[in-house]
N, C-alpha and C positions, 0 to 999 in steps of 0.2 A: 539471525539475519536472513533476509528473504529476497525474493524477486516478485515484482508485481507489474501489472499492466492495466491501464484504464483506457476505454475507447468510447467516443461519442460520435454519433452519426448513424447512418443506415448500415448496420453491420451484420456480418455473418459471425455469430458467437463462436463457432468452431475455429475460425481463423484466429481469433483472439486467444482462445484456449491453446491452440497449437503454438502460438507465439510465446505464451508463458511456459509451455512445456519445453520449448527450445532453450529459454533462459534457465529453467529449472535443472536441465541436464548439463548446463555449462557450455552449450554449443555456441553461444554468442559472447562468452566471457573473455573480453580483451583486456580487462583490468588486472591489477596486481593484488587484488584483495585476497584474503585467505580462504574464502568460501566460494566455490564455483558450482557445487551441486547442492540441491535443496530438496531433500527426500522426505521431510517430516510432515506430510499432509498438504492439502491444498483446499482452496475455497473460491467461491465466485459469488458475485452479486450483480443483478441486472434489473432492468425495468421493462415490464411488458404489460400492456393493457392498463396503464396508469397504476401499476402495482409493483412494489419492490419484492423480489424473491432472492433467496440465497441458497447456496449449497455448500456443505462442509464434508471433507473426507480425510481419513487418516492415511490414505494411499499416497505414494509418491506420484507426483505429476509427470507423466510421460505421454508420448503420443498414443500409447496403447491403453492408457487409463480409460476406464469406462466413463464417458462423460454424457451418458444418456439423460442425465438430469438437466442438461442445458436445453433450452428451446431450439427447435429446428429453424424457426423463422428469423428474419432480420430483426435486430433490436436497436433502439435509439441509444442505449447505454449498457455497458457491461464492464466489470473489472474482475480480474483473476489474480490470485495470490498463491505462490508456492513457498513453503516454509522450510527453513533450516533452524532447528531448535538450538539456540546458543547454550541454553541450560538443558542438559540431556534429560533431566527428569520432567521437563515441561513438554511432554509429548502426549497426544491423544486428541480426541475430537473436541474437547473443551478448550483446546489451545488453537484450533484452526480459525483462520480469519475468513470472513469479517467478524469482528467483535461487535456486540450490540449494546446500546445503552439508551434508555428512554429519559429524555430531558424535557421537562415542562410539557409533557404529553406528546412529544415528538420522538419517534424512533430514529436513532442515529446509528450508523454502522461505520466501522473503521478498519482499514487495512494499513498495516505498519511494516516498514522495512527498517531494521536497525535494532539496537540493544540499548535500553534505557534503565540500567540497574540502580541508579541513584535517585530516581523520581520518588521512590517510596518515602524518602526522608522529608520531602516537601509535603507529603500527605500525612506526616507524623505517624507513620507505621513503624513497628519494631523491626521489620525485615521485609524484603521483597518476596512476593509469591509468584507473580507473573507480570513482568515489566511492561508488556504491551497494554494490559488491562489497566495497570496503574498509570501509565502514560495517558491513556484515554481519559481516565478520571481527572487527572491533573489538567489536561487541556480544557475540559469543560468547566472546571473550577475557575479558569482564567477568562472564560467567555461571558458575555452579558447578552441575554435575550437571544441565545443561539446564534450570535453573530461572531465571526472569526476576525481577528485583527492580527496581521502579520507582525507588526511592531511589538505588540504585547507578547505574543508567543515567543518571538525571538529573544526579546529582553529577558524573559523569565527562564527560558531554556539555557541561555548563556550563563545564568547565575546559579544553575544547579551544580552540585558537587561534581568534580571530574569523574570520568569513567563511562560516559554515554557516547555511543558511536553515531547514532542517527535517529532523527524523529520524522523521517519522511512518511507522509500519511495521505491516504484518500479518506475523506469524510463524506458520507452519503446520507441524505434524507430522501423523502419521497419526491422532492422537487429541486434539490440542490446537490451539487458535488463541489467539494473543496479539495484542492491539492496543495499540500504544504511541504516545503523542503527545508530541513534543518540538519546540520551537522556542526560539530565544534569548529570554531574559527581556525584552530590549529590542527584540524584533521589531516592525517597522513593518507587517508583513503578517500579523498574527494572523488576520485575517478570511480570508485565502487558505489558511493552513496549519491551520486548525481543522477537525478531523473532526467530523462530525455524526451523531448516533445517533437512530434511530427504532425503537420497540419496540411490538409489538402482542401479542395473546394467544399467537400461535404463530409469530411471526417477529421477528427482530432484524436491522436493517440499519445499517451504518456506512459513510458515504460522504464524499468530499472536499467535496461541496456538497449543499445541500438540494435534493431532487428532488421537485417538486410532483406528478409522475405517480405517485409512491409514497405520499406523504402530505402533507397540508397543512403549511405552514411552522411553524405553532404546535405541531405534534406532534413536531418535531425538537428535540434539545438538543445543545449543543456539548460536546465533551470538554474537559477541563482540561489545561493544560500539565503534563507529567510524569505523566499518568494512564496506568495500565496495566490492561487488562481481560483476563481469562482465560476461555476457553470450552472445553468438551469437545465433541468431534465424533465 
């Protein structure tokens, strides 16, 4: 289970990095979820000069983490992800987000918050190896022509075998960003798995937690279960 943040607008990437570091260290954790610190690597994805770039690291995401890989200039889009490995063996650079999959010639990237240990059954696999990668594969099996449908996603995720905690995701291509929120209808941890949105005149930010350094708590709103947002970048 992880923490992540996505930002659109004319943005300082280090401000977004620091916001994710705040979540990663549990400094904004007002929820009752079992995980508050997310030390098992981090990753980022951004768009600059009409090109998507990514960075992956096995380091814990803290204010002191060397983030020289991020651009110094303002960006129209960036997302940062800090990871807590629910399955201890699933640690290493190959498990850092964003994950990547090429579908019909289009490169797609995904950041995921949650644990989806029963998706492998829907893929007819004998066992789960890496739940986030299997979840990404399953989502794209449900899509047609690289178009996302909230009703289709929610219907099929609700029908999976029990045991999944959250399928909250950022999906990114070279010109589109999709944000999708899902957790079981009977989830006891809705507070932990609800994404939060802040919007001003020139910026939009979606994060796993409310971040007071970005905006006062009253200016954030929670996304709904099954909600899908689409943005052009």
